[in-house]
N, C-alpha and C positions, 0 to 999 in steps of 0.2 A: 504494500500500499504506500504510494508515494505522497510525501507531505506537500501539498501544494496550497495549503490554506486550510481553514477550519471548515469541516463539513460534519453533519450529524448522520449517522447511520445506525439503524437499529438492527441488533443481532441478538440471537438466543444467548442467555447467560453461559450455558454450557460450551457455547463456541467461543467465548472469551478466553477459555482455558485451553483452546487449541492454537491456532497461529493466524492472526486476523490480518493478513497481508494480501491484498488483491489489488489488481489494477487492470486497465484495458489497453489495447494497442493492436499492432500488426506488424509483420515484416517476413523475412525469409532469406533465401540465398540461393546460389546455383554454381554451375562450372565445377562441380566437385568430382572426385574420383569415384567411379562405379566399380564395385567389387563383384567378382563372380559368385553365383550362389554355391552353397555347399550343402551336404547331407546332414540333417539334424537327427532324423530318427527314421526307422523303417519297420513296418509292420505288415502282416497279412491278414486279410478278411476271409474266413472259410469256416465250414461246419466242424471240421476235425481239428485235432491238436498240431497236426503236420500239414504244411501246404500240399495240395495236389492240384493237377492240371485243372484250369477252371477257376481257381481261386484267384483273388486279387492281391497284389502286392502294392502297398502305398508307400511312397517315398515322401518324407517331410523335408522341405528345403528352408534354408535360411531366408530366402528372398521370395517375393511372389514370382511363381514359375510360369514358364510357357513351354510348349513342345513345338519341335521342328517338323513334325509330320512323318518322322522315320521310326522304325522299330527300336525299341529299347531292349537289348539283350545282353548276354554276357560279355560281349566284346565292348560294351560301354562302361562296364564296371570292373572293380577289383573285388574279387570275391574269395573267401576263405576256402581252404582245400577241400575239394569234393563238392562244393556248392555250385548250383547252377539254376537259372530260371526256367530251364527246359526249352523246348522249341517254341519261342514266343513268335506269334505271327501278326498280331494287331498292333497298332501304334498307341503309345500311352496318351492319357487324357488328363487335363487339369480338373480335378474335382473340387477344389477350393483353393484359394490364392496361393497357399504355400504347399498344396498337396498334389502330387501326380500320382496316378494310378494306372497299372498295367495287369492284364490277365496272364496268368502263368501258364506255360505250355507243358506239353507232353514230355516227361522225363525230368520234371522239376526236382531238385534235390536241395531242400532247405529244411533247417532245424531251428525252431525258436530257442533262443537262449545260447545257441552254439554258433550258428552260421553268422558270418559278418559280410557287410556290402559297403562299398564306397564308389564314387565316380572314378573312372579311369581317364586317361589322357585321350583315349579314343572316342569319349563321349560326344555324339553329334545329335542326341535326341531331346536332351533336356536343356533349357537356357532360362535366363530371367527375361522379364518384360522387354528388355532392350536387345535381346539376342545373345547375350554373353553366356557362353556354355558353362555348365555346372563343372565344378573341378573337385579333386581329391581334397580332403581335409583330415578326417580320422574314420577308420572302419566302424560302422554302427552295427550293433547286434540286433538281429531279427527278433521282432516281438510278435505276439498274437493280439490282435484287437479285440477288445471285450464290446459289449453292447451299449455301454454308457459313455457319453461324451462328457469331458469336464465342463464346468460352468465357472466364469468369473462373475462373482456377485458385487465386487466393489474395486474400484481404481481410483487412487487418489495420490497425492505427493506428500512426502515428508509427514505422514501421520496426520494430515489436517483433516479434521472431521467434515463429513458431507455437509453439514450445516454452514460451513464456512469456506469450502473449497470451490464455490462458484455454482454448485449443483443445487444448493439449498435455497431457503428463502431469502437469504442474505444477497444473492446474486453475485455480480462482479466476475472477475477472471483471476484465478490464483497467479501470483507472480512469484518467480524464483530467480536466483543468480544462474549464470552460465554453467555451474557445475556445483558439486557437493549438496546435492538434494536427493531424494529417493523416489522411486516409483513403487507404490506400495499395492501389492496385488493380493486380493482375497479371493480365493478359489476353492473348489470342492469337487469330488467325484465319488459317487456312491459305490463303486466297485474297485477302483484301482487308486493308488497314490498318485500325487502330482509329482511329474519328473521336472524339478526346478531347473535343471541344467539345460533342458530342452525348450525352456520358455523362449517365445519369440517377442522382442521389444523393439519397435522401430519409432522414429519420429519423422515429422513432416519437413524438417529443415536439415541442411547440411551440418555434420559433426565433425570436429577436429579431434583426432585421436593421435596422441603422441607426435604432434607437428603435421600430421597428414589430414587433409580434408576429405571426408567421405560423403558422397552423395546421400541425399534424404532416402529413407525407406529401407536402409540395411539394417540387419539384425544387431543389435548392441549388447546382448546379453553376455557374451563372452568377456567383454570389457568392463562390466559392472561388478561391484561388490555385493554379494548376496548374503543377507541375514534372514533365516527362516525360523518361524514359530508355527504351532498348529494352525493351518488354514490361511497363513499370511507369509508372504515373500516380500521382502524389501530389497530392491536393487538400487544401489546408491552409484550416483554419477561421481567418479573420482576427479581429482584435481587435473589428472592427465587428459581428460576429456572436456571439451568445450562445445556447448550447443550454440548455434547462431541466434542471435537475439531477435526478438519480434514474437508474433503469434506462433505458437507450436501446438501440434496435436500428436500425442503419443498413442500408438496402437499396440495392444498386448493380447497374444494368443498364448495359452498354456497347454501343455501335452502331458497326458497321464502316462503312467508306466506301461499301458498296453499300446501306445502310440496314437491314441485318439487326440485330436486337436479341437480346442474349443472355439467357439464363435469369437470374433474379435471384440474387445473392448476398448473404447477410445476416451481420452480426457483432453480437453483443451486448456492451455495455460499460456502464460506470458513470460519470456526470458529477457531479463534486463541485465545489462552490464552496469557495474558500479561507475558512478559519476557523480559529479559535485552536488547535484540536487538530491541524491539519496545517501550519499556518504555519511552525512551528519546523523541521519537516522540510524544507519547500520553500525556506526562505530561508538555512538554514544546517545542514550536516550533514557529519559525517566518518564515512567507512566505512573500517574496518581489514580488509585482506585477509590473513587468517591462514592460512599454508601450514604451520603446525607439527603438525598432527594426524598422528598415527601410531598406528593401531589395526589395520592389515591390510597385507598385502603381496600380490604378484601373481606367478603362474607362468605362463609363456609356452610354448606348444607350437603351433608353425605346422603341425604335422602334423594337428592337430585343426581342420578348417576351421568346425565348428560353434561351438566355444567356444575359440579359440586363447588367449584370456587367462582365467585362472581366479582368483577372489578367494580368498586364504587368510588366515583370521583370525589376528590376533596381530602386535604390534609388532615391527619389526625394526631399530629405530635410526634409520630413515630416514623422512622425512615421506611420507605417502600421496601428496602432491602431486608430490614428486620421483620416487617409485615410478612414478607414470603417465608421467612424462617419459622414464623409462628404458625403459618399455614401447614408447613412441613412437619410441625411438632419438634423442631430443633431448638426452639426458644420457648419459654412459658410466660403466661401473664402473671404467674405467681412463683418467680424463681426462688431457689433455695439460698438462703443468705450465707455468707462467710464459707464458701466452698474452699476457696483458695486464699487465705489472708482475709482482707476485707472484700473481696470479689465475689459477687453471687454467681449462681450457676449460668446465667445468661451471659455475664461478662467473661467468665472462663471458656464458654463455648466460643463466643466471638474471637478472643484472643487465639484460640487453637485454629479456628477457621482461617482468620487472617494469616497466620503464620503458614498454614498449609497451602493457601491460594499463592502466596508469594513464592513459597518453595517449588511449587508446580510450575507456575508461569516462568520462573527464572530458568528452570531446568530445560524449557523449550528452546532456549537461546545460548546453548553452550559456546563459550569463546567470543561472545558478542557483548559489548558494554550496554546491556539493557537492564535497567533496574524497575522494579515494580514496589510500590509502597502504598500503604493505606494512610500515611501521614502527609498532609498537603505541603508540598515544597514551597508554595507561594500562593497567590491569588490569581485566579484565571479571570481575564477581563470580563466583567459583568455585562451581560446584554450585548455581547460582541458577536457579530455573525462570522468574522474571520479575523485572523492575525497574519501579518506578513511572514514569509518563511524565515525560518532561523532567529525570529525576534523573541521567542518565548523559550523559557528553560525547561519546560515539561508539557507533556500531553495528558489529557485526562479521559478517564473512562468512568462513566456514571453507572454504577450497577443498581439497576432500578426495579421496577415491578413488573408490568405486563406488556406483552406485545400489542395485544387488542385492547384499546381503552374503552370498547363498547361494553365489555363486561360478558360477552357471550361466547368468545372463542379465543384461540391463541395460546401461546406458550407462556407459562409463568417464568419470569426470569429474562431480564432485558439488559442489554449494555448499549449505552450511547457513547459514541466514540466522539471525542473533541479533539480532531488530528491536529 
């Protein structure tokens, strides 16, 4: 989020604790090196446990594939000892952007988990969309496709929640630097594990890798650093890789252990290089988390399951933030006295909450001079719609009450950003 003056945006409170930086823009690049496609995975589709004539062999490529209209047979490949596609007669077909399929012929000799395949120097049957022939990379062990295709349920960057990554009600476009962020892929498969190493990740702009600029659309997975947890794989862009600035779309496909490829999942974001107008924000920033707003209150009726909490306009002498904590049962209208010294139970809880919020928000920005505080560093200009860039020593987030002031819908928990 670039600081170009003060503006007000309403975001869900839970989103405040994610990463609230988004922007808009466009761009791209061209004239970069086109890499030849390589084999990522190979699997067969058939009724038995071992391929027979008439079964289908699927080759998963690193780039969107094309076929030249010639037969793909043993002469185009490097096969392990004793392996053969048989007497293949038909030409291969592209069944999805990264997958080429052929029908195995009489005399096929392939064994899942044992036989390996790769493209050979004589390949003239499989190319990329620009006609560049697929080349050897590393032998891939044959798999047997199961009946279930993996599914990507969520794609975001650097752990930013969907409420704040541009796909939620907050809107906007997520903004990142040219590297040192991650593609976060949440996926599942009911019958096979996800093969993280075979994940296909490409972007719509040229990428510079170790000083060499590569054209848009190439698979980046091998150059990314991977951290995996159950259901989630994070692919981090290292300092040795630079994405071109401007509007970018990342496309991700996952591959399961049986060689099945998911449908693509895309995510649009913005890449910005550091410059004088954002450097101050990124090198040092103070955010004041203000909980003093008092413009509304809440009524609670658990007998009404549709709208159990209603917004009531008008101040009540207690901050809207504390009103919310009362609704949630975290504060009490009759706090216990002297729980910790002279502090009552409400005061003890609020101190603990503030400490935890500061701890969690600070952890989102390792190595960056960003400070969060519940203590006002100064006085923000009252009734001011904007301040000139760089003229004020801190930014303010008002932790408030409700998104919808009509009292009939919306999310309880609101952050108003004074950037």
